[in-house]
C-alpha positions as CSV (number, residue, x, y, z in Angstrom):
1,X,80.8,116.5,103.6
2,X,83.7,117.3,104.8
3,X,85.8,115.1,107.3
4,X,88.7,114.5,109.9
5,X,91.9,112.9,108.3
6,X,94.1,112.5,111.4
7,X,98.3,113.2,110.1
8,X,99.7,113.4,112.9
9,X,100.0,113.2,116.7
10,X,102.3,114.1,119.6
11,X,103.1,112.9,123.7
12,X,104.6,116.4,125.4
13,X,105.4,115.5,129.0
14,X,106.2,119.1,131.7
15,X,109.0,117.8,134.0
16,X,109.9,119.7,136.7
17,X,113.6,121.0,136.6
18,X,113.5,122.9,139.9
19,X,111.9,126.3,141.4
20,X,112.6,129.8,141.6
21,X,113.6,132.5,143.8
22,X,109.6,132.7,144.5
23,X,109.1,129.1,145.6
24,X,107.3,128.6,142.3
25,X,108.1,125.2,139.8
26,X,110.9,126.1,136.9
27,X,109.2,123.9,133.7
28,X,110.0,121.7,130.3
29,X,108.5,120.3,128.0
30,X,109.8,117.8,126.6
31,X,108.2,116.6,122.9
32,X,107.3,112.9,121.4
33,X,106.5,112.5,117.8
34,X,105.8,110.6,115.7
35,X,102.8,108.8,118.1
36,X,99.5,106.8,116.5
37,X,96.9,109.5,116.5
38,X,94.9,106.5,117.5
39,X,96.4,106.3,120.4
40,X,94.4,105.7,123.8
41,X,94.8,107.5,126.7
42,X,95.4,104.6,128.8
43,X,98.6,104.2,126.3
44,X,99.3,107.3,126.5
45,X,100.1,107.1,130.5
46,X,101.5,103.9,130.3
47,X,104.0,105.8,128.1
48,X,104.2,108.6,129.7
49,X,105.2,106.4,133.3
50,X,107.3,105.0,131.3
51,X,109.1,107.9,130.5
52,X,109.0,109.0,134.0
53,X,111.3,106.5,135.4
54,X,114.2,107.0,133.6
55,X,114.2,110.9,133.3
56,X,115.9,112.9,135.7
57,X,112.6,115.3,137.0
58,X,109.4,114.8,137.5
59,X,106.5,114.6,135.0
60,X,103.9,117.1,136.3
61,X,101.6,117.6,133.6
62,X,100.9,115.1,129.7
63,X,99.7,116.7,126.7
64,X,98.5,115.0,123.6
65,X,98.2,117.0,120.5
66,X,96.5,115.6,117.1
67,X,96.7,117.1,114.3
68,X,94.0,116.3,111.9
69,X,93.7,117.8,107.5
70,X,90.4,118.7,106.5
71,X,89.1,117.1,103.6
């Protein structure tokens, strides 16, 4: 029977760097690779908050992506 095996994960934060002429937010992404695929969501939030404390722009969204092998 096939199963998933986690091989990689990353945390992606989206930051707002300003607004355009229409008042819509201008967003950029920052990716942090090498995250433990079995990390708990609360731990990711803690890390993202720590990152937010030391960067210039406000974080508006956090994403977690995991890559699995099917074996």
